N, C-alpha and C positions, 0 to 999 in steps of 0.2 A: 856630411860636410864634404864638399867637392872643391878641391883646391889644387894649386899649381906650385911647383918649385920648392918652397921652403919647408923642410921637414920638421921644423919646430911646430908647425901647425898640428902635426900628428899628435905630439904630446900635449899641446895647449888644448886642443879640442877634446881630446880623450879626457883630460882631467876636469875641464869645465863641465862637460856633459855628465860625467860620472858624479861630480860634486852636486849638481843640480837635480840628480835623480833620473837621468836619461840613459838609454842605451844609444850608442852612436856607431854609425856605419861610415868609415872613413874612405874617401877615394882620392888619393894623391896623384901628382903628375909623374911622368916617367923620368924626369930629371933627377929625382930622389927616391926612386922606387925601392932600392936596397935599403937605404936608411930608414925609409918609412917602415918597411918590413921589420927591420931590427928593433925599432922602437915599439911597434905593435906586439912584437914577441915579448918584450919586457913588460908591457902592460898586461898581457895575458897571464904571465907568471905571477905578477903582483896581484891580480884578481883572484888567482887560485890560492895564494898564500893568505889572503884575507877572507876567503870564503864567499866571495862575490861570484855571480854567475859568469863563466867564461865568455859568454856572448855579448856581455855588456859593452865591450870595446872590440870592434871588428874592422879589419882593413880589407878592402876590395883588391885582392892580389892579382891584378891584371891591369895592363895599360890600354886594353882594347876599349875604344870609345863606345862600343855597344853596351858595356856595363853601365856607363853613365845614362844612356837612354833607358835602360832597364829601371835605374833608380828614379829617373824623372817621371816614369809612368807608374810607380809602385803605389798607387792610391790604395789606402787602407793598411798599408804596410809601413810606409814611412810617413811620419806626421808632417815634417817640414824639411825643406833642403836649404842649407846655408852655403852659398858659393863664395870662395875667395880666390881672386885671380885677376887677370887682365880683362879689358873690355870685350874681347872676342869670346872668352868663356862665359862672362856673365850674360851677354846678350843671347848667346846659344841656349843657355840654361833657361833664361826667361821665356824664349820663344817656344821651347819644346816641353816645358814642364806642365804636368797634370797635377803634380803635388805642389802645395803651397811653398813659395820660395820667399825667403827674406833677401831683399834686393839691396845692392849697393853698387851703383854704376860709378862713373867717373866722379872725381872730386873737383869740380870747377868752382873754387871758392873765391869770393869777392871781398875786398875791403872798400868801404866808402868813406873817404875823408870829407867830412861835411865842412861847411864854411865857418862853423863855430868850433872846429878842432884846435886842440893845442899842438902846434906844429912839431915840437920836439917830441912829444908823446906819439904823435902820428908817424913820425919817421921811425922811431924805434919799434913801433908795433909792425909796420909794414916790412922793415928789414927782417924781423924775426919770422913773420908769416911767410915771406918768400924765401929767405936764404938759409934759415937755421937747418932745414932738411928738405930740400925742394922735391925729392923724389917720393913724397908721401901724399895720401889723399887729402890731408887736411892743410896742405900748403896753398897759399894764396896764388891764384893764376891771373886774376885781373884786378886792377886797382882803378876804382872810380873816384874822380876828384871833382869837388864842387868848384864851378868856374870862378867864384869869388875868391877862393883861397888858392887856386892853381898857380898864379904868378909867384907867390911867396913860397908855396910848399913844394911844387915840382922840382925846382933846381935843388933843394935840400935833399929830397928823397932820392933823386936821380944820382946825385953824387954818392950818397951812402950806399945805394944798391950797386953802382958801378965799382965801388970799392970792394964789394963781395963777389964781383965777376958776373953780375946779372945783365943780360941782354934786354934792352928795352924795345918794346913795339908799341907805337902810339897812334892815336887819331891825329887828325890835322891840327886840332887846337893844342894837343899835347906836344907835337913836334915844332909848333911855333915857339914854345917855351924851352923844350928839351931838344936841342939840335941833334944830339947824337942818337936819338930814338929813330929806329927804323919804322917805315909805314906799317901800320897794322892793317890786316886784311879781314873780311867778315869771318873767315874761318878761324882767326885768332880768338875770337870771342867764345868759340865752342871748343877750344883745345885745352885738354888737360896736359900740360907740357911735361910735368914731372922732371923739370930741369930748371936751370938758372936762366930762365926766360920769363918776362912778365909783360903782359899787355896793359896798357893804360888808356883811359878814356876820361876826358873832361866832359862833365854833364852840367846842365843848367841849375838843377835843384835836386832836392831829395826825391821827388816824384820820378824824375828821369832816371835816378839811380835805381829805385825799386823796380821800375819798368825794365830796365836792363837786366837786373837780376832775375826777374820773373821769366824773361825770355831765355836766359843763357845758363842760369844756375842748375845743377844737378841736385840741389837740395841737401847738401852735406853740411856746410858751415858757411855763414855770412857775417860780416862784421861792420860796424859803423864806428868811427872815431869822431866824437863831438863833446862839447861842453854844454850843448843845449838839451836839456831834459825832454822837452817836448819833441824834438827831432828823434832822440833816442827812442822814446816811447813809441812814436809813429813807426819807426824803422822795425822795432821788434814786433809790433802788431801786424804789419803788412808783409813782411818777408816771411816766406814759407820755406823753411829749412829745419833739418834735424837739430841744429844748434845755431842760435843767433847771439852774437856778441856786442857788448857796448864797451869800447875803450879797452879791448883785449885781442890778442892774436888768435886766429883761427886754429893755430897749432895745438891749442888745448883740447881739441876734439879727440878725446882718447879715453877708454874706460878707466885706466889707472889715474889719469888727471881728474877725472870726474869723482874719483873716490869709490869706483865700482869694483876695484881690483882688476884682475886679469879680464880681458875681453875676447870674444870669439870673432868680433868683427865689428863694423859700423853699419847700421841700417838706415837707408833713406826711405823706407816704407812708411806708410801711415798706419798700417795694420800689421802686427799688433805692437811690435817694438819699433822704436825710432831712436836713432843716435847710437852711442856705444852699447854693445850687447854684452852684458855680464851675466852673473848667475841668475839675478832676478828675471832677465829677459829670456832665459832658457827654461822658464817654468810657466805653467798655466795654473788654473785654479778650478775648484769645484765647490759647490754649496752643500754643506752638511747641515741638515735641519733636524733638530731634536724636539720631537713632539710629546704631548701628553694626551693624546686621543683627539686632537683637534681635527675637524673636518671643514672643508670648504663648502 
């Protein structure tokens, strides 16, 4: 596990890997090097007290980036690398790794408010998805609104979001309705703000919404708000993401919320694990065949 900043990852990763039957090599960032070492020392003592191998949990005790390169090339020694950190770390690991990597890039999450949406419900979902905790990967970054409902819905949601301090950036059709919205640039559709900023685009129909998502999503979490079961079914079938929601906030994308318990991260891979990574996703399997003399 290669990670930055937060020393709680040292404890979380150690216990999840241990519980799932794995040895783990931890490489934290320089910001919390001393704290990481202290936590790893406690883990080593606990392993000794319980009779488990001392090497089950190990910390790379250097901040030299050459150590990361060694890990990325350790084919046959390390089974899989799980990175946790900012985009620069994630992209660097992805580009250099020869060991399999469980990927999780930016969380550019969308909510599409369909023409058949309940406006009150849609406002509540959008405010939660954007403003409850904007600095996390499962927060909404772009709001897509069906043109038929935009005149009624946009003033309501804009007022509610403004009350939470959210800066709005919109397409021309959005700004014709929401005067306070700043012009959105092409770069906005591909930006993970991790802040109280939201880009808004009015689209002609569900097809235009799914096309936008296909072009700009990072595959973490996408949502539709609608009372039309056919539209909901089509959205869930056509949108490719680790988690797809109908009438719920993208903020539920979390191991604990999914009932998995603690998580080691969220995967946007298609192989082997996708979505929140809990104990089950930290295991693999083998086939044990009991015979009675059978031959092929």
